[in-house]
C-alpha angles and dihedrals in degrees: 000000000000117000091232116056122185131190118203104219111198129182134171123237135227116237119190116203122223121256121266139163095257105095092189089058088047093055091047089055092048094050090048089051092053093051094048092047089053091048091047092053091050093049093050088056090049091048093054093044091052092049089048092048096049090042089056092051091048099042106041101029088223120170124226121250098180138016127196126178126198125168096332095318118112117203111201124192110204128211090250090059098254120132118216133175136218119201134203112198141197139250122295144141112269149129104258119212114186116222120202147160118236129218092272093053100256126135114252134188136199115199092187091245094127095262095100123213119348130177119261107239135200115197089347094307127110117248120240119229108165100055140086090252095039124135124238109210121219125207134209138163118242129215091276091057091250128133121258128188133206127199098184103059096277099310093117134015137202134185120270108238129197124225090277092055095253126136113257114238123216090209118106138166105207128081109245130174110243096204110140095201138034091214142354118188143144112251111185109297097352140066109234116208122186117193126210088248090064094253118127136206126202116196120188119242108213111168093181097051117077145126117195129171112217106215139137115272118271133020116341109232121215135185120229110296090353119152124212133182128220128190115240122201104209134166138165092011121145103180137013133197120193125205128188139179116270112288094017125107131203135183131186117213124220117290114253121178092346091306135101137167125245109211112200124186124192123219125241113285090231093059117103106234124216095221142018098227119132105194124114101189137185116206105202121190137181116175107307094347125094138169136177122220118187148168129199119238137186140166111253125219126244128056117010121210109237107230121226120252136232097221099189144352119190136169115242100227098195090055095055118116135169090266106029145044129200124206131190114221129195122189132181120270094250091062117118096188143342135219134196144192126203119198139150111287092236091066120091114272111255127235119244090256090056091052088050092050105042102014129102128251114256124219131195118347101302136052130192119205113201136186093054129149118257121249091017133132114236133181127206118210116200133188129186119220124207097180133347091282107038121078133177124230115277116267119192143188131190131217139164126232118236124262116274113285129203102233090203089062104087091186095062103022097036136223134234122231120178092343094309121109119218127192142137091296096054118116110274093008119159138166115232110196129195102194123217090248095049116146098196143015118283119235116245107225098235096153093050094049123195135121107312120191108196118207109188114187098156124103094206108029138051146177117271148098131286097190135047114280136207112217103211099150134050108279127186114182114194129180104230101222121062090199094064140025117250115227119237121188118212116181100171136028126278120227117220104227104155106085095182097030139082140251113189133175120194129182097347136131114222130181111201096171094110099047098095125236097348141009098217135021138162098233145186108059090210092075133046101246137159134112137275095217127011112186139175118182130172091355138140112221129186119187138163105188138030109323100205125012132180092188097114097033131108112274088243094053119113146156116236103202128012120188133179111177132167092354135141108219119188127190116206101165130118101222119123092219123040130178113192093198118013129186099197118170101352118128122170089022089072089077089066095064107098110158136018116184129183109175132166095347133142115221113186147156134183089212115102099181095077109118100189134012125180127187094199122016131185104181100183141039120241134201092194096062145348144202093245090119092053118108112199122200123181109173136161097354129145116221115193116189090339099139123178098195136155133066092288096039132115136141086241119026116186139149095216135356140185098226137338132208126179110170144147093008129142116220109192132176138173088212120081098183098072127091107200129184133218104208131024114188120190097190120083101232090169089067098028101029173130102149114237121245112301124190104180121122124178090223095048095069133049126231129190138174103012134092086257139302116249118214090215134030107242099188130116115317091003121126134199136175115282109279094018100106095093099037113121134169110266109254117236118246091220134027106284091205118080090181124037109168113159094177094060098025094242119149119162128178120243115251092256089059099040092129092057134072129007124327091216118110 
C-alpha cells in the first residue's frame, strides 16, 4: 500500500434559479432543484461510506474474505466480520474537496484553492486516521449549502473552513465527474483499488482467515461482576491478543470446529475505572495477516446481581503427600457450583474467567489434586458460581507437596493392614536395624510391644528371639522393605497373653522349625490368655510341628480373629498327623473365636508320607462353649500335598460353626491313592438344625492328583447335609498348575484356571 492515501470526496450542489415571469421556466427550475437535492443526499452518504471503508482498511489492517459488486457499489466483508461499501458515482455540478491520509497517518484535505493538501485539525491538533484510536470524519451539508464535519460519529458538527478561514460551499457551476476511483477490481488473491489521484491500494483477499464475534447489535450491557459468553467464528488464526477496558477481563476458549467462546466479565460498579473505553477486542494474526474483531461493553444501571463468595480455602495438612494436595473449600449458601485451578505458585495468578474456562469442577467441600511434583509449592484458585454468568472473586491458598518418598519403604511411606495404616509416625513406632556389619542377632522387643519396622541388611544375622516370649502388649512386626521379605528368627515358642490385643506380622520370613512342639500357645492355664487378633500377611512361614495350640491354655482362652493372607506356608516336618491350629481342651473359650480367614495363600510340603493334615482342628465337644459364632472363609488358596485323610480327617474339623465358605481353591497332590475331605462336622445339624450358611460347591474349586476330594467327611461321628455324602470336587482334566517348583516355593495356576488358587508365585 502507498504511504500516501487520498480519497476524492465529491458532492453535488444545489443551484436556485432567479425568479421570472415564465411559470414554465419556474417549474423547470423547481424540478431540477428537487432532483439535484436528492442526488446530493445520496452522494453525501456515499462520501461518508467511502471514508469509513478506507479508514477501516487503513486502521485495522483487516483482510477481505468476500467481495461483491453491483452497479458501481462494492460490498466488502472483512475478516473481522464487518461489512463495508465503496461507491463510484456519476456526473454532477459541485465543489470537489479531495480528502486524503498523509504518510504519518493524518487526515488531509484539498479545497482546490491553490494551497494543496493541508491537515484537518481539531482544536489546533491534527486528526489521526491510520491508528487504532484514529477518528473517522463524517460530512454533511447544512441549510446554507456549506460543508460541515463531525469527529465524534455525528454527535456534534462544525463548519468546514478553507485555509483562509472561510466556510466551504457545496455549490458549484461546472460539471465534474464524482467517481471516487479510477478502477476497482479483483486480481487473484487481492482487491486492487486505483484512486483518481493516481495512488493505488491492494488489499489481500483471504477467505480462510477470519475472526468474527457473534453478538447482538449495539453496546452489550452487563451487571456488576457479571460474566457473559459470546460465540466467536474463527479460522486460520495462529495467535490472538485480547484487550479490554480497565477493570474488565476477557478469555477466549480453545478453538473447536472453527468456533470458540469469548468470556467477558465486568468489574464491580463501585470500582473506579482508569478509562472510559468500551471496546473488548480480539487481535487475530496469522503470518502477515491481522484483523481486529470487537464488541462494545458497559455496565448498565439498575439492579446488580450479588455474586456468591468463596468463604475459605485451606490446605488439609494431614492429607499432603509427595504427589498430591488436599484442600478444604467453603462457599456461600447462594452458590450453585464452584470451580478450581491448581498450578505451581510461581505461575501468574489467573483471573476468575480463566478459572471458569480451564478450571475443574469442584464437588463437596474438599478436593484432592494428584499427579503433582514432590517438594513443590502449589496454589489453588477457587471461584464460586451463582448462575452461568455470575462468578465470585478468586480466593486462593498455597501448600507444598511432601518430599519424595520411596513407596517400597514401609517405615517412611507407610503400609495398611486390616484398614489401619502404620508408618514411622504411628504410636509406638520404632525402627529396628540389623546392620550389614552386624556380629550377632538383634533382639526383637516382644515384651515392650509397639510397631516395629525391621530393617535387616546382614547376610548372617537377623532380628528375633532366642527364648520363649510372652506377648502381653500389642505388637506389630513389619519388614521395612516391600521389595523383599525381612528374616525373623524364632528359637522358642511365643505365648499369646493379650486377650483383647493384637499380634500382627507383615512382610517377614520366619522359620519356626526349631521351636519345639508348637510355635504359639496361650499358656499358662492359670490365667485367661489368648489374643484379640492374630494376623499374618505377606509372609513366608516354615514350620514342622503344630503352629498354634490351645492345649495348655485356660479353658476360657480364645483367639478372636485369625487371618492368613498372601502367605507362603511350608511344612517340613515328619509327623504323620499335623494340625496347623488345634483347640484341644478349651471350653468356654470357644465362644471367643469369631473369624478365621485363609485367603490367597500357598500351603505346600514336599513330604508325601503325611497321612492327615488339618488347618483348623477341634478335637472334642464342649458343653461350656462352642464355635457357633465363628465364620470361616477359605478362598483362592493353593494346597499342594496338604492331605486331610483318615476317618477323623478334614481340612477343617469343628463341632459347630457360624458359617463356612470354601471357594476358588486349588487342591493338588502328587498322590492319587488318597481320599481327603474338606469339612468334618461333629454336630448333627440334620437332627438339631438348621445347618449354618455353607458356601462350598464341587464346581467352584479345582482338584488334581487324588482319588477325589470329598466336600464332607463321612466317617464315624461325622455329619453332613442330607444328600452330601457323595459330593466330591470335580477333578480337573488337565494339571491346573503351570508352575510347580517345590525348591523355590513357586506354584502358579495355568491360564485356564486363572480364577482359582493363589496369585502368588
